[in-house]
C-alpha positions, -999 to +999 in steps of 0.1 A: -706+746+677-693+763+708-692+799+722-663+819+733-627+804+730-636+768+739-631+743+712-653+713+704-629+684+702-636+657+676-616+625+671-613+608+638-603+574+626-576+587+602-562+555+588-576+561+554-568+598+554-532+589+561-527+559+538-553+559+510-548+583+481-583+576+466-618+568+477-621+567+515-589+586+518-602+615+497-634+616+517-615+616+550-592+644+539-622+664+525-640+663+559-608+672+579-599+701+556-634+714+555-636+715+593-603+733+595-614+760+570-650+764+580-654+753+616-628+774+635-643+763+669-634+726+662-602+709+674-594+677+655-575+647+669-565+623+641-559+587+652-533+573+628-523+536+633-488+540+617-469+572+621-445+562+593-474+559+568-489+593+567-478+603+532-514+608+520-521+634+545-500+660+527-500+691+549-531+682+568-511+671+599-496+706+601-529+725+600-539+746+630-562+727+655-552+694+640-533+669+661-521+634+653-521+604+677-504+570+671-501+539+693-475+538+720-460+511+743-472+476+735-498+488+710-470+496+685-467+459+679-505+456+674-516+486+653-548+470+640-558+460+674-551+495+686-575+509+660-601+484+670-597+485+708-569+508+720-581+541+707-611+542+731-589+545+762-572+576+747-603+595+739-611+608+773-574+617+779-574+637+747-606+656+756-625+641+727-662+648+729-672+631+697-656+603+677-662+600+640-655+567+621-649+581+586-649+547+568-677+526+582-660+514+613-659+523+650-637+509+678-656+478+690-656+491+726-665+527+717-694+526+742-669+524+770-655+558+763-672+578+791-688+611+779-678+605+742-705+605+716-700+586+683-708+589+646-700+567+617-700+573+579-714+545+558-704+549+521-721+519+507-732+483+513-724+469+479-709+438+495-744+429+506-761+439+474-737+420+452-721+394+474-708+374+444-683+402+438-666+397+471-647+369+489-668+352+516-644+361+543-643+397+533-681+398+532-683+385+568-657+409+581-673+439+564-708+430+575-698+425+611-678+457+613-705+479+596-735+463+613-718+467+647-708+503+640-744+512+630-757+496+661-732+513+685-731+547+669-752+575+683-756+588+648-750+576+612-740+596+582-750+582+548-732+597+518-764+594+497-801+587+500-794+553+483-770+544+511-795+555+537-821+532+522-796+503+521-786+508+558-823+507+568-830+477+546-800+455+554-794+465+590-829+474+602-817+508+614-843+534+623-845+561+596-844+589+622-809+577+633-794+584+598-786+618+583-775+622+547-744+644+540-731+641+505-695+637+495-675+664+477-646+661+453-612+677+452-612+714+445-588+709+416-617+698+394-633+732+398-603+751+384-594+752+347-562+732+341-533+753+327-526+750+289-492+737+300-508+708+319-533+701+291-505+698+266-485+675+291-515+653+295-523+652+257-487+642+249-484+617+278-514+597+268-515+605+230-550+618+234-573+619+203-589+651+192-623+639+206-627+612+232-652+597+256-638+595+291-643+569+318-626+571+352-628+543+378-614+509+385-619+484+357-639+458+375-671+439+369-695+462+388-683+492+369-696+477+338-671+491+313-681+464+288-714+482+283-694+512+268-675+489+245-708+475+231-723+509+228-693+523+209-699+497+182-732+516+175-721+552+180-725+572+148-693+592+151-666+567+140-637+591+148-644+595+185-624+573+208-628+560+244-601+566+270-607+545+301-586+554+331-584+532+362-569+502+380-571+470+361-587+438+375-592+405+357-624+419+343-603+442+321-595+411+300-632+406+293-636+442+283-606+438+259-623+407+244-654+428+237-632+457+223-617+433+198-649+415+190-665+448+180-635+459+160-626+488+184-589+481+190-579+515+176-607+534+193-608+520+229-579+523+253-575+514+289-549+533+309-537+526+344-513+544+368-525+579+359-514+604+386-541+624+403-528+657+390-535+647+354-572+639+361-586+674+359-570+679+325-583+645+313-618+654+323-617+689+310-606+679+275-631+651+271-661+654+248-683+635+273-679+614+305-695+580+308-700+561+341-718+529+333-716+514+368-743+490+379-742+503+415-725+529+435-727+543+470-724+579+456-704+581+423-677+607+428-665+606+391-699+619+380-694+649+403-658+654+391-670+655+355-696+682+363-671+703+382-647+700+352-674+713+328-678+680+310-713+665+302-719+633+320-739+601+313-745+576+341-767+546+347-800+542+366-805+519+396-784+534+424-773+568+434-758+583+402-788+605+397-780+621+431-743+628+421-750+638+385-782+658+390-811+664+366-791+678+338-771+646+332-783+617+311-790+582+325-795+548+308-803+513+320-769+496+329-777+467+306-790+486+275-760+493+252-784+507+225-798+534+248-762+543+258-752+547+222-782+569+216-773+590+246-738+594+233-750+603+199-772+631+214-743+646+234-718+643+206-741+658+179-763+684+197-741+714+207-771+731+224-778+700+246-741+698+254-739+735+265-770+732+286-757+700+303-724+718+311-741+750+325-767+731+345-742+705+357-719+732+371-749+747+390-758+712+404-722+707+414-722+739+435-743+719+460-713+698+468-687+725+476-667+721+507-683+750+527-720+739+525-711+703+531-690+712+561-718+732+576-742+702+570-718+679+589-713+704+617-752+704+621-750+667+626-723+670+651-742+698+670-773+676+671-753+650+691-735+674+713-765+696+722 
């Protein structure tokens, strides 16, 4: 984005990168790592509210052209306020030309930062689409922060076309203010897990010979109960379900369905799985199913494709964007259609191989290098 030896300095809200090991944290680290590898003219300043909580950064903080900033003085006793108000006064001192809110937020006074352009990434507006799934106070806070960020930002990044449509619909944002730059997934999913790791994972979770995999929190919106109902109709009575993710009270409802359909020996929900086990879990699955009613992007679909596992998702949001044309999609309320889709993949070897090959090809669009170049194009547009 620059010529000669001069760096473009970009500041980042790095709270999620430093503290969250999944979701927004993964996205933040993906962006930071990609810029470090493929944008050598970019200097990054990461604003981290708590210097004692940076374990999720791994080695990112030691990368060249990456610097960490944390609150000093009186701000140390008000870290949340520093993130909301205090960062802005630091930007000019740190030579920041562009500030990027990676998780839907910007400092409320970002406009006071002289000469600093701003950009915000919006991942989803599910709390507005399905307000009944959120506490009223949380909805109000999210809407205030996201709406204000979209109003104040010079540019908005949406992680999918679906999210772009939602920002336009809910906030009345002009379409030309929004660019779409997809998310990527961790590179580990693109590499074949070692046989040693595969055996470790098979033993740790007592994996069956053939299983259908689900990865994601076990909450109402993720709709895992649809898979339980569909399993009661799947022709292969030996195949099992392995559902991996954080449990919420909704998991009890799923368990009730599992027992109602007589699937107690064929349907397991597992929590606390370390990230390093996930590629081996994906790669040994017969098929991946993501029955979510609505997503902002749908990273697990992409993880499955990168792992060489055929994927089935649901219609109605953005899963077709993540899973591409080679994956199968069903109505999120039609268990019969899901059962038929599962039968197709489990029984038709030719279909399965085609889904795997074309899925890998689609997944190549989400590699770190092309996505980083797309993001840099958005930055350059603001800094021109």
